[in-house]
C-alpha positions, 0 to 999 in steps of 0.5 A: 368753692368745691365748683372752683376746686374741681376745676383746679384739680381736673386742669392739674390732672391734665396738666399731670397728664400732659408731662407724665413720662413713662419708658421707652422700649427697645422693642417699640423703637424696633417697630418704627420708620426709619429709626428701625434701622439703627444699631441695637446699641443705639437704641438702647440708648435712646430708650433710656433717655427718651420718654413717651408723653401722654396728652390728653383728648382736644390737645393741639399737636403742632399747628399748620405752618409752624416751624417743626422742631422733633419729629412725633410718632403716634404711640396710642389713640387717634390724631387728626391732620387737617391742612390749610383748607380744613381738609382732614384725615385720621390716624391711628395708633397701630395702624401702617401709617403709626410706624412713620412718624406723623411729621418730620419736615422743617415746616408742618403742612397740617394742624394735628389734634388728639381726637383721643387721648394720645401717647406720642415720642417725639424725637430730633429731627436729625435722628431721621437723617439716618445714613443711607445703605445705598452710596454711588458704586457701592451696593450693600446687602441687608442683613435680612437679604443675605440668603439672597442668592441672586442678589449675593451673585449680582453684588459680586459682579457689580463691585468686583469687575469694576461696574462692568455690568451692561448698561443701556445706551441712549439712543443716538439723537438724543446723545448727539442732541446732548453733545450739540447743546452743551457746544451752545449750538442754535435753534435751527442746528438743533432741530436739524439734529431732531429731524433726522429722526422724524419719529421723535421730531413728531412726538416732539410737536405733539408733546409741545402741543398737549395739555401739559403745556398751556398754549393757544397757539399750536406747534405746526412744525419741529422748530416752532415745538422747539422754540416755544419749549427751549433748547435745554426743556427740548433737549431732556424731552428729546431724551425722555421721548428717545428712552422707550427702546431701552425698556424693552427686551427679547427675554420672556422672562424680563419683558414684563418686568420692563413693561411695569418698569416703564409704564411705572415711570412714565406715570411717575414723569408725568407727577413730576411734570405737573407738580414741578410747573405748580411749584415753579422751583424746578424745571418741569422738564428736568422733572419729567426726566428725573421721574423717567429715569429715578428707576433705570438701575432697574434694567442692568440687574435685569439684564443681568438676570436674563443671561442667568440659568433659570436655577439660579434665581426665582421671582421671590428673589428678584423682587428682593432685590430691586429695592437695593440694586436700583439705586447704585447702579442707577447712578453708575448708569446716570453717570455713564450717560453724563447726566449732572450731579442732581440726577444722579441723587435721584436715583440715589435717594428718591425711595428714601422718604426722610431724604432731606439734603437741601433746605428749598426743593430738590428734583429728588424732592419732586420725585419723592412727593410724586412717587408717594403720590402714585403708591397712596392707594395701592393694595401692594403698597400697605405702608406709606407714611402720610404725605403730611409726615415727609420732610419734602412735602414742608417745603411746598410753598402751597401744600393741599390735600386731596381727597384721597389725602394725596396732594390736591395739584397732583390729583386734579391733574389725573386727567391731564397726565393720562392724555400727555402721557399717551404721546410717550407711551408708544 
């Protein structure tokens, strides 16, 4: 009898531990992304209505492929997350990753198990959809950057002059081809336009034969390349191939910034193409172009900086301003270039890990996932959410982790991406 009583006492203690609730403090909430961005009043109300939940070691927080009912933060202890292939990693309370929710999508992409006794906080998925500061045509300066003189100066220029910023021009071949395809030209007419720029024509043939396109018969001329790729895809590739000159400047001050931006955008575009090709839910050439233009708003800002006296700015102010300006300014540039609305959404939202405007995988989701993959492992990006935690990941049909806890498909395609991007880089 004593053994049975002991068993029930332990079970009752475990049950009590699983349901014991402790108040959550506003101070704790202010350490958590993205709910820390809520007002003090909302955080105070939230803290009185929500409690910490304690779970024993070995407890399953959720299973892979289950529908999610809430987002979860890890406050104490260690949790192991494993994908459907059994590849796993750990998140420890107090670490950079624990500042983000360990899940926030509509479907779980991993199984989460408490490795130790843990304290967690469950929050509504709706609270993750905090309003973005970035809006098309509107540039709001965060409170913590009110002392950034450069940002204040640019914001005044951007908003008080009806966006009379220096918008880079698309190369002529890209403009002419886009206009022609809108008028339903045939392939022969499109080829004539492309061949007016021999460099772009040659690069298009290279792209058609590169590892991004699985083919046994090589395209020998521009027409064969266009036939293989398709007219709409060709339009986007020609735009992408001709954009290199937009990322150049004679100003020594911003030359290095533009070179770094080009390299980052180029790599991101390759990741986007591979991911879109794998998921088959977005056009790969649309995704490639989205990755290339998602941060295009940085260019008008850097051109603005280059025209100021040196005493009006410093490197620190430039670095602080870029995340704030690139979304709304990028949307203005892409609208001027007559890009579709989905590309404007990419510019505005692809730096927001928790954007989730559609149930199906969008171009913005593709860029968000690729951007996170590109940043994981970099020393300058120490505070990133786990890839299993962001809503975009929950929309993937075949989710699998790499050894570095990124998407396996992107990890496995590294060589293919680098080989293909060498065509774009010159």
